[in-house]
C-alpha positions as CSV (number, residue, x, y, z in Angstrom):
1,X,49.9,31.5,8.4
2,X,54.0,31.7,7.9
3,X,55.9,29.1,9.5
4,X,58.3,30.8,12.3
5,X,61.9,31.1,12.6
6,X,63.3,28.0,14.1
7,X,64.9,29.4,16.7
8,X,61.6,31.8,17.5
9,X,60.2,27.9,17.3
10,X,63.4,26.8,19.8
11,X,62.8,29.5,22.0
12,X,58.8,28.8,22.4
13,X,58.9,25.5,22.9
14,X,61.7,25.8,25.6
15,X,59.1,28.2,27.5
16,X,56.5,25.7,27.5
17,X,58.6,23.0,28.4
18,X,60.5,24.2,31.3
19,X,58.9,28.1,31.9
20,X,55.9,27.7,31.6
21,X,55.1,29.2,35.0
22,X,58.1,32.0,34.9
23,X,57.5,33.8,31.5
24,X,54.6,36.2,30.5
25,X,55.6,36.9,27.2
26,X,57.9,36.9,24.6
27,X,57.6,39.3,22.1
28,X,59.8,40.8,18.5
29,X,59.9,44.5,18.0
30,X,59.3,45.4,14.3
31,X,61.9,48.0,12.7
32,X,65.2,46.3,15.3
33,X,66.7,44.5,12.4
34,X,69.5,46.3,10.8
35,X,70.3,46.2,7.0
36,X,71.2,43.5,5.8
37,X,69.6,41.9,8.9
38,X,67.1,39.1,8.3
39,X,66.9,38.1,11.6
40,X,65.2,40.7,13.2
41,X,61.7,39.2,13.4
42,X,62.9,36.2,15.5
43,X,62.4,37.5,18.7
44,X,63.8,40.3,21.0
45,X,62.9,40.0,24.5
46,X,60.8,38.4,27.1
47,X,59.0,39.4,30.2
48,X,59.7,37.0,33.2
49,X,57.0,36.4,35.6
50,X,58.8,34.9,38.0
51,X,63.0,35.1,39.3
52,X,63.1,32.1,37.6
53,X,62.4,33.6,34.4
54,X,65.6,35.3,34.2
55,X,67.9,32.6,33.8
56,X,66.1,31.9,29.9
57,X,68.0,34.8,29.1
58,X,70.6,33.8,26.2
59,X,72.8,35.0,23.4
60,X,73.5,33.8,19.9
61,X,75.3,33.9,17.0
62,X,73.2,34.4,13.7
63,X,75.0,34.5,10.8
64,X,77.8,35.8,12.6
65,X,75.7,38.6,14.3
66,X,75.1,38.1,18.2
67,X,71.0,38.1,19.0
68,X,70.3,38.6,22.7
69,X,67.3,37.1,24.3
70,X,66.8,39.4,27.7
71,X,64.7,40.3,30.0
72,X,62.3,43.4,30.2
73,X,60.3,43.3,33.9
74,X,56.7,44.4,33.8
75,X,58.0,48.1,35.0
76,X,60.5,48.5,33.0
77,X,57.2,48.3,30.4
78,X,55.9,50.7,32.7
79,X,58.2,53.1,32.1
80,X,57.9,52.7,28.3
81,X,54.3,54.1,29.0
82,X,55.6,57.0,30.9
83,X,58.8,57.7,28.7
84,X,61.4,57.1,31.6
85,X,62.6,53.9,29.1
86,X,62.7,53.3,26.0
87,X,59.2,53.3,24.2
88,X,60.0,51.2,20.9
89,X,60.6,47.9,22.3
90,X,56.6,48.9,23.4
91,X,55.5,50.6,20.4
92,X,56.5,48.3,18.4
93,X,56.4,44.8,20.2
94,X,55.1,42.2,18.6
95,X,54.0,39.1,20.7
96,X,55.0,35.5,20.0
97,X,54.1,33.5,22.7
98,X,52.2,34.4,25.7
99,X,51.6,32.3,28.5
100,X,47.5,33.4,29.1
101,X,45.8,35.8,27.8
102,X,45.7,38.1,30.5
103,X,49.6,38.8,30.2
104,X,48.5,39.5,26.4
105,X,45.9,41.6,27.1
106,X,47.6,43.7,29.6
107,X,50.4,44.3,26.8
108,X,48.4,45.6,24.1
109,X,47.4,47.9,26.9
110,X,50.3,49.1,27.5
111,X,50.6,50.0,24.2
112,X,47.5,51.3,23.5
113,X,48.8,53.7,26.3
114,X,52.1,54.7,25.3
115,X,50.7,55.3,21.3
116,X,48.0,58.0,23.4
117,X,50.9,59.0,25.0
118,X,52.9,59.5,21.6
119,X,50.0,60.9,19.2
120,X,50.5,64.3,18.5
121,X,53.7,65.8,20.0
122,X,53.7,69.4,20.2
123,X,56.4,71.4,19.2
124,X,57.4,75.5,19.2
125,X,60.3,77.1,18.0
126,X,61.3,80.2,19.0
127,X,62.2,82.8,16.8
128,X,62.6,85.5,18.4
129,X,62.4,87.3,22.3
130,X,61.9,85.1,24.8
131,X,59.2,83.1,26.5
132,X,58.4,81.3,29.1
133,X,57.0,77.7,29.5
134,X,55.7,74.9,32.5
135,X,55.7,71.3,32.0
136,X,54.2,69.0,35.1
137,X,55.5,72.0,37.6
138,X,59.0,72.2,36.0
139,X,59.9,75.8,34.3
140,X,61.7,76.3,31.2
141,X,62.9,79.6,30.1
142,X,63.2,79.8,26.1
143,X,65.3,82.3,23.9
144,X,66.0,82.5,20.1
145,X,66.8,79.0,18.4
146,X,65.4,76.8,21.4
147,X,63.5,73.5,20.3
148,X,60.8,72.5,22.8
149,X,58.6,69.6,23.1
150,X,55.7,68.8,25.1
151,X,53.3,65.6,24.5
152,X,49.4,66.5,24.9
153,X,49.3,64.2,28.1
154,X,51.4,66.5,30.0
155,X,50.3,69.7,31.5
156,X,51.6,72.7,29.8
157,X,51.5,75.9,29.1
158,X,52.8,79.1,30.7
159,X,52.4,79.3,34.0
160,X,49.6,82.2,34.1
161,X,51.6,85.0,33.3
162,X,50.8,87.4,30.6
163,X,52.9,86.5,26.9
164,X,56.2,88.4,26.6
165,X,57.0,89.9,23.3
166,X,57.9,86.7,21.2
167,X,57.9,85.3,17.4
168,X,57.5,81.6,17.0
169,X,56.5,78.7,15.2
170,X,54.4,76.1,16.0
171,X,54.1,72.4,14.8
172,X,52.6,69.1,15.8
173,X,53.1,65.5,14.2
174,X,50.7,62.6,13.7
175,X,52.3,59.6,15.5
176,X,48.9,57.1,15.6
177,X,50.2,55.7,12.5
178,X,53.6,55.5,10.2
179,X,51.6,54.2,7.6
180,X,52.4,57.2,4.7
181,X,54.1,59.4,7.2
182,X,54.0,62.4,5.9
183,X,53.7,61.1,2.2
184,X,56.9,59.7,2.7
185,X,58.1,56.5,0.6
186,X,57.1,53.5,3.4
187,X,61.3,53.5,3.5
188,X,61.6,56.6,4.3
189,X,58.9,57.5,6.4
190,X,59.0,54.4,8.7
191,X,62.9,55.8,9.4
192,X,61.4,59.2,10.4
193,X,58.5,57.9,12.6
194,X,60.4,55.9,14.4
195,X,62.6,58.7,14.8
196,X,60.4,60.6,16.2
197,X,59.0,58.0,18.2
198,X,61.7,57.8,20.0
199,X,62.5,61.9,20.7
200,X,63.7,62.2,24.1
201,X,64.8,65.8,24.3
202,X,62.5,68.7,25.9
203,X,65.1,71.2,24.0
204,X,68.0,71.9,21.5
205,X,68.8,74.6,19.7
206,X,68.8,75.6,16.8
207,X,71.1,78.2,14.6
208,X,70.6,81.4,12.4
209,X,70.6,79.6,9.4
210,X,68.1,76.7,10.5
211,X,66.0,79.3,11.5
212,X,65.8,80.5,8.3
213,X,64.9,77.8,6.6
214,X,61.8,76.5,8.8
215,X,60.7,80.4,8.1
216,X,60.9,79.4,4.4
217,X,59.2,76.5,5.1
218,X,56.3,77.9,6.6
219,X,56.2,80.6,3.6
220,X,55.8,78.6,1.1
221,X,53.6,75.7,2.3
222,X,51.3,78.7,2.9
223,X,51.5,79.8,-1.3
224,X,49.0,79.1,-3.1
225,X,51.8,78.1,-6.2
226,X,51.8,73.9,-5.7
227,X,56.0,75.1,-7.0
228,X,56.6,76.8,-3.9
229,X,54.4,74.6,-1.6
230,X,57.0,71.6,-3.1
231,X,59.8,73.6,-1.7
232,X,58.4,74.2,1.7
233,X,57.8,70.7,2.2
234,X,61.1,70.0,1.0
235,X,62.4,72.9,3.4
236,X,60.2,71.3,6.7
237,X,61.9,68.0,5.9
238,X,65.7,69.0,6.3
239,X,64.6,71.3,9.0
240,X,63.2,67.9,11.1
241,X,65.5,65.8,9.8
242,X,68.9,68.4,10.6
243,X,67.4,69.4,14.2
244,X,65.4,66.8,15.4
245,X,66.1,63.7,14.5
246,X,69.2,63.6,15.2
247,X,71.9,63.6,18.3
248,X,74.5,65.5,16.4
249,X,73.0,69.3,18.1
250,X,74.1,70.9,21.2
251,X,71.1,71.3,23.4
252,X,69.6,74.4,24.5
253,X,72.0,77.6,24.8
254,X,74.9,75.8,23.6
255,X,75.5,77.8,20.6
256,X,76.0,81.2,21.5
257,X,79.4,83.1,20.5
258,X,82.3,83.3,22.6
259,X,82.0,86.9,22.6
260,X,78.3,87.2,23.2
261,X,78.7,84.5,25.7
262,X,80.9,86.8,27.3
263,X,77.9,89.8,27.8
264,X,76.1,87.0,28.8
265,X,78.6,86.0,32.1
266,X,79.6,89.8,32.6
267,X,75.4,90.7,32.7
268,X,74.1,88.0,35.3
269,X,77.1,88.9,37.6
270,X,76.8,92.9,37.6
271,X,72.7,92.5,36.7
272,X,73.1,95.9,40.4
273,X,74.9,98.1,38.2
274,X,74.9,100.3,36.0
275,X,74.8,98.0,32.9
276,X,75.2,100.1,29.7
277,X,75.9,99.0,26.9
278,X,79.2,100.8,26.4
279,X,80.1,99.3,29.4
280,X,79.0,95.8,28.2
281,X,80.1,96.1,24.5
282,X,83.9,97.3,25.5
283,X,83.9,94.2,27.8
284,X,83.3,91.7,25.2
285,X,85.9,93.4,22.4
286,X,82.8,94.7,20.4
287,X,82.0,98.1,19.4
288,X,78.1,99.2,20.8
289,X,76.3,98.4,16.9
290,X,78.1,95.7,16.2
291,X,77.8,94.0,20.0
292,X,73.7,95.0,20.0
293,X,73.6,93.7,16.6
294,X,75.0,90.1,17.5
295,X,73.4,90.1,20.4
296,X,69.6,90.6,19.1
297,X,70.7,87.8,16.5
298,X,71.8,85.5,19.0
299,X,69.1,85.9,21.2
300,X,66.5,87.0,19.4
301,X,65.9,90.4,21.7
302,X,67.9,93.6,22.8
303,X,70.4,93.9,25.5
304,X,68.1,96.6,26.8
305,X,65.4,94.3,27.0
306,X,67.2,91.0,28.2
307,X,68.1,92.9,31.0
308,X,65.2,93.6,32.1
309,X,63.3,90.7,31.6
310,X,66.3,89.5,33.7
311,X,65.9,91.8,36.2
312,X,62.1,91.4,36.5
313,X,63.2,87.4,37.6
314,X,65.1,88.5,40.4
315,X,62.9,90.6,42.0
316,X,60.2,88.3,42.1
317,X,63.0,86.0,44.3
318,X,63.4,88.9,46.4
319,X,59.6,89.2,47.0
320,X,59.1,86.2,48.4
321,X,61.3,87.7,51.7
322,X,58.7,90.0,53.0
323,X,61.5,91.6,55.1
324,X,62.8,93.3,51.9
325,X,60.7,96.5,50.5
326,X,59.8,97.3,47.5
327,X,61.8,100.0,47.1
328,X,64.6,98.0,48.5
329,X,64.4,95.8,45.7
330,X,64.4,98.9,42.8
331,X,66.8,100.0,43.9
332,X,68.9,96.8,44.7
333,X,68.2,96.2,41.0
334,X,69.4,99.9,40.1
335,X,65.8,101.1,38.9
336,X,65.7,105.1,38.7
337,X,62.9,104.6,41.3
338,X,59.7,102.0,43.0
339,X,57.1,103.5,40.8
340,X,59.0,102.8,37.3
341,X,60.9,99.4,39.1
342,X,56.3,99.1,39.6
343,X,55.2,99.7,36.3
344,X,58.3,97.9,34.3
345,X,57.1,94.8,37.0
346,X,53.6,95.4,35.9
347,X,53.8,95.3,31.9
348,X,56.2,92.3,32.4
349,X,53.7,89.6,35.3
350,X,50.5,91.5,35.0
351,X,50.6,91.9,39.0
352,X,52.3,95.4,40.7
353,X,55.1,94.2,43.3
354,X,52.9,94.3,46.2
355,X,49.9,92.2,44.6
356,X,52.6,89.8,43.7
357,X,53.8,89.6,47.2
358,X,50.7,90.1,49.3
359,X,48.8,87.9,47.3
360,X,51.4,84.8,46.9
361,X,50.8,84.7,43.2
362,X,55.2,83.7,42.6
363,X,54.6,80.1,43.0
364,X,52.9,79.7,39.7
365,X,56.0,81.5,37.9
């Protein structure tokens, strides 16, 4: 058995002598050491049992580098399980000292629960069209280029509404172990594993170039030729590193070009009016043909489909008001007739406007 680092032994002796009833655990976090820093396994934090235990906090200077021994309460550790706090301090924590077996068991049980929660994060990348997802009653409308992530322990789905016309690529990571992760060498596999373990963004956005890279990855991976599979594997890793394992890309809906963003602003502001392609394209300074092509390239759906979807979403809100008739809503949103509105509404939602209102389906959207 390896002899503990002198500073680790000092901390343990200090706890036993002065904080026996005040400190539950002393923890070191694997992987916290930076390149060239050899003291990453000394210790990182302790879990206090009492208010007095917080007094153990110290800052040390090792090889010219500051190193903190800091407290993390049981309450903060619980938040790591639900991903509301940093997870690496729990996931990679190693017990250096425990005041009781029960404290160690509690910590290990929390690690196990976190591992179960973090296993197999699911990613959906919208390639074309739009799609709605609901996660624990929170709603997300996704468009072309949106990268959406959920965990298996979360209640998620499409809110029981019919699937819209949409193309997407779905993939999932097995984070049960960092060993041989994605077939990479230990150094690279451990790095990518930690990046994914600490990924917290519900949505991000990928540009068209990155979507093409992901599409190439899956096309090559489905090939029977080993050379193509290797190319696909390389493309997939590049997409993951460029778009998931980095904080240097914008969040959802921040990559629209200025003219398309102007068009979107105009559409939302004049939704109840006659929104012709000529009128919108003139406003944002593009020819009608260029506007339609650019709009679909950036959002994955045509301007007409976007406007209709937006009108349907607006009509759902209006239908919650019993004092507004279906006919009034149809004409307010510039549909040619109430019958046409009802037909389009049912196509998008699976229900007629009257059914939606009378049977109170609106709470699931």
